[in-house]
N, C-alpha and C positions, 0 to 999 in steps of 0.2 A: 504494500500500500504506500503510495506516495503521499507525503504530508506537506502542507504549506509551512507549518511551524512545528519545530521540535524543541521542547524545553528539557534541559538536563539539570537535575538537582543532586547535590551530594547525598542528601538524606530525604526520606519520605517526609513531607511537610515543607521542605524548602520552596518548592514550586507554589504551594498554596499561599505561603507567607509572602513570596516575592512577586509572582506574576500571574496568579490565578485569575485576577480581574481581566487582564489582557487576553488570556486564553478564552475566557467566556465571551468577551467582546468579539474576538475573531471567529468564534463558533457562530455567533449571531450574524456575522458577515458572510457565512457560508464556507469558511475555511476548514480544512482538515488539520487537526492539531493532535500532538502526542506528547507524552511525558516519559522520560527515562530517569529513574532513580539509580544513582550509582551504587549506593549501599542500602542495607536494610535498617540502618540506624540502630544496630544491635548494641552499641555501647551507650545508648541513652540511659539515663538514670531511671526513668519511668518506663513501664511497659516492657515488651519483648519484641524480637524480630517477627514472631508469628502474629502477634496482635497488631503490630504496625502494618503488616501486610494487609490485614483485613481493613484497617483504617484507611490505608491508601486506596484500596478498592472502593470503599464507600465515598471517599473524596473524589475519585475519578468519575463516579456516577453523577455526582453533583456538578462537576465541571464539564460533563458530557464530552470528554475527550475521546478520540477515535482509537487510541491505543495507549496503554501504560505498561512499561516493562521495568524490571529491576535487574541490573547487571551483577548484583551480589558481590561487589568489591568489598574489601575489608574496611569496615568503618574505622576511621582514625588512622589507618595504616596503608591505604592505597597510595600508589605512587604515580608520578607522571613519567612513566618509563615505556619502553616499547610494547611490553605485553599488555599494559592497560590502554595504551594508545590504540592498539589494534582492535581491542574490544569496542572502543568508542567509534573507531573508523568503520567497523562492520555495521554498527547501528546507523551511522550517518548514511552510508551507502545503501543500507536496507530501505530507509524511509525517504531519502533524497529530499530533505526539506529545503525550502528557499531561505528560511530564516531559522537561526538557532538562538535560543535564549538560555543563559546559564548563570551560575552563581556570581556574586560580587567578586571583583578582582582581588579584594582583600577585606577581611572581616574578623570579628571576634573569634569565630571558630576556624581553626587552621584548615579544616577540610574544604571550606568554602573557596578560599583563594586558590588552593591546590586543584580543586575541581575545575575552576574557571580556566586555569592555565592548561590543564589536561585536555579539556574540550577544545580550547582555542588551537592548541597544537594539532590535535586530531583533525580538526576542520581543514587545516592546510594540507596535512598529509593525505587526507581522503581524496584529494584532487590529483595525486601523483599516480600515474598509471603503472609505474614500476613497483608500487607497493600492492601486492596481490592479497586479496581476501576472498573468502568463500562463505556462502550461506547454503546449508543443506547440500554441500558438495558441488555447488554451482558457483563459478567465478562471478564476483560482483563487479559491476561497472564503476568507474571512478565517479566521484561526485563532490563538488565543493559548493556549499551554500553561499548565497550572495552576501549575507550579513550575519554577524555574531553580536548579540546584545547582552550585556550583563545587567541583571536587576539589582536594586539596592536592598541590602539586608539590614543587619543590626546597626552597624556603624554608618553614620551619615556620609554619603558620597554624593557630590553634586551631580545631578543627571544632565545628560546632553539633550534629552527630550523626555516628555511624559505622555502617557496614554490615559485618556478620560475613561474611568471605569464606574462612573456614577450610577449607571443603570444596573450594574451587576454587583455592587458592593455587598449587598446582603448575601448573595450566593457565595462570594469570596469568603465572607466570615463563616458561613455554614460549612464550607469545605475545610476551613481551618479547624473548626470545632469537631469535625469528623474524627480528628485525632484526640479522642477523649483522654487517652493515657498521658498526653503531653499538656493539654490545655484545660482539663477539668479541674478548676480550682477547688471544687467541693469534695474531691476525692482525697480523703485523709489517710487512705491505706498506702499511698505512695508519698515519698518525700517531696517537699517543695523544691522546685528548681528555678533557675533564672527565667525560663519561659513559661512556667506554670502559674506565675502570679498574675492577678488581674491587670497589673500595670503593664505587663508585656503586650497583651492583646490590645489594650487601650493605646499603647504606643504605635501599633500597626495602623490603627484607625486614624490617629492624629497625624501620622506620616502621610497617609493617603489624603487627608484633608489639606495638609500643607502643600503637597504636590499639586492637588487640585486647584488650590488658590492661585498657584503660579500661572494657570491658564484660564482662570475664571470659571471653573466647574467645581462640583462638590467634592469629588474624589478622583485621584489619579495614581498611577504607578510610574516610577521613574526608572530610566534606563541609561546606561553608559555605552558609548560606541567608540571604538578606536578608529573606525573607518568614517571618513567624512560622508555625511548624508547630503545628497543634492536633490534639487527639484527642477522640473522643466520650466516652471513659471510661478508667479506669485499666487495664482489661484490655489495651488496645493496648500498654501499656508492658511487660507481662510475658508475653504469650502465646508469645513465641519463646524464653523462658528458664525455662519451667516444668519 
């Protein structure tokens, strides 16, 4: 299945926190979108890999994504090396997305920045024909997406652009709350963590409000792009805000 947009997250729930609104908006626009979680989040203080797999499945239904996979890399210990790059290359060539979204280039959790660099390197390598990969014993064609965008996570990074998610903000929050082990503040059977406090989820909402205010809408998600983004004419800037 060819996808328009493929989002990579180091852990289940990274996508929901960082770019779920954008994926929902693009689904409304008729795009095919997918998610690939690199790890199962097995080192998380709360929950387990098995429970988080079910939570990710429930969140995927809320987000209406066309596909969600988990590469089952080692949480906390995956590397940006050839073996891991080849796994990501296979996924890129399998789904041939035009746009890839991935973790913040640097963040509080070291997996996030490492994930971003792993994906960025794999995007380039996926376009080299002398790197051979297979799927089910069949040689994969080369593929290089046109854009790689990083979403903003825990640490504030100034975005190059933002996407209006006002119409889907409630669904974004519902997808985040699908991870009950991580964000259920009433569950006293698990220890409290940095992300399980009410303040954390409130911070996600406030961040979306702040990004929205930048463009005169209620909520938005911010993105970083190393590649310069160009337009054919000024109409592209104003067509959504007439």
